C-alpha distance (Angstrom), angle and dihedral (degrees) to the residues before:
residue distance angle dihedral
M1 . . .
L2 3.79 . .
E3 3.79 119.4 .
I4 3.79 122.6 -167.8
K5 3.80 123.5 179.1
L6 3.78 114.5 -148.2
D7 3.79 130.5 -171.9
A8 3.78 108.2 -143.5
H9 3.78 145.3 158.8
I10 3.78 129.8 -131.7
V11 3.80 112.4 -127.3
N12 3.80 118.9 178.3
G13 3.80 90.7 -20.3
K14 3.81 94.7 -51.0
I15 3.80 128.7 108.7
E16 3.81 111.9 -120.7
I17 3.79 120.2 -164.8
S18 3.79 131.5 -179.5
T19 3.79 122.8 -95.1
E20 3.81 90.2 -112.5
Q21 3.80 91.2 55.6
Q22 3.81 91.1 46.2
K23 3.82 87.5 59.5
E24 3.82 89.0 57.8
L25 3.81 88.6 59.0
T26 3.81 91.9 62.5
A27 3.83 86.6 83.0
I28 3.82 87.0 71.9
K29 3.79 118.3 79.7
N30 3.82 113.9 -113.5
G31 3.78 112.3 -98.8
S32 3.80 93.9 20.9
P33 3.81 114.3 143.4
V34 3.80 113.4 -115.4
E35 3.79 134.4 -173.7
V36 3.80 116.5 -128.4
I37 3.81 123.2 -162.8
V38 3.80 117.0 -173.3
R39 3.81 119.6 -156.4
T40 3.79 123.3 -179.5
E41 3.77 138.0 174.8
Q42 3.78 91.1 -144.3
P43 3.80 119.9 77.2
A44 3.78 116.9 -115.7
V45 3.78 116.3 -104.0
Q46 3.78 108.5 -128.2
P47 3.79 117.4 -159.9
K48 3.78 115.0 -120.6
I49 3.75 111.3 -108.3
K50 3.76 129.8 -163.5
Q51 3.78 106.4 -99.6
R52 3.77 125.2 -153.1
D53 3.78 129.2 -160.2
I54 3.78 95.7 -137.5
L55 3.80 95.3 179.7
K56 3.81 91.1 52.8
E57 3.82 92.0 47.4
M58 3.79 89.5 47.6
A59 3.81 92.7 52.8
E60 3.81 92.8 45.4
R61 3.79 90.7 54.2
G62 3.80 93.3 47.1
Y63 3.80 99.8 -110.7
D64 3.81 120.3 150.7
S65 3.81 95.3 -174.1
I66 3.79 125.0 58.0
I67 3.81 88.9 -154.8
F68 3.81 92.5 58.6
Y69 3.81 90.2 44.0
L70 3.83 93.1 51.8
M71 3.80 90.6 47.0
D72 3.82 89.1 57.2
Y73 3.84 96.6 35.6
P74 3.82 107.5 27.0
L75 3.78 122.8 -168.5
E76 3.79 113.8 -98.4
I77 3.79 109.4 -138.8
E78 3.79 118.2 -174.2
G79 3.79 112.8 -119.4
F80 3.81 93.9 10.3
K81 3.81 114.4 148.4
P82 3.80 116.6 -175.5
L83 3.79 117.9 -134.7
S84 3.78 118.0 -99.4
R85 3.81 119.7 -123.8
E86 3.81 88.8 -105.1
E87 3.82 92.0 52.9
I88 3.80 91.8 48.7
Y89 3.80 95.4 52.1
S90 3.82 99.7 32.6
G91 3.81 93.5 91.2
K92 3.81 90.7 -133.7
R93 3.77 121.6 135.5
F94 3.80 120.7 -122.0
E95 3.79 115.2 -84.8
């Protein structure tokens, strides 16, 4: 196992490293899977999201089952794309 420590900065969601450190990465074969762990001293800034009190909504609408409630009023998740039938039964793992 090869371990290389890099000092980097996050810019627009991408990891930027110096040219010198990029040269160190040439020891790794192109296309090789790597594990990346990001540690920072600064706390992450989480965007505020609209929160719902699903249990309260459920009670106000007279539902006894959260399953039935979510079937009638599903959660809307930005960027969510349901799997196609082919993806479900292909046997492939998520990429």
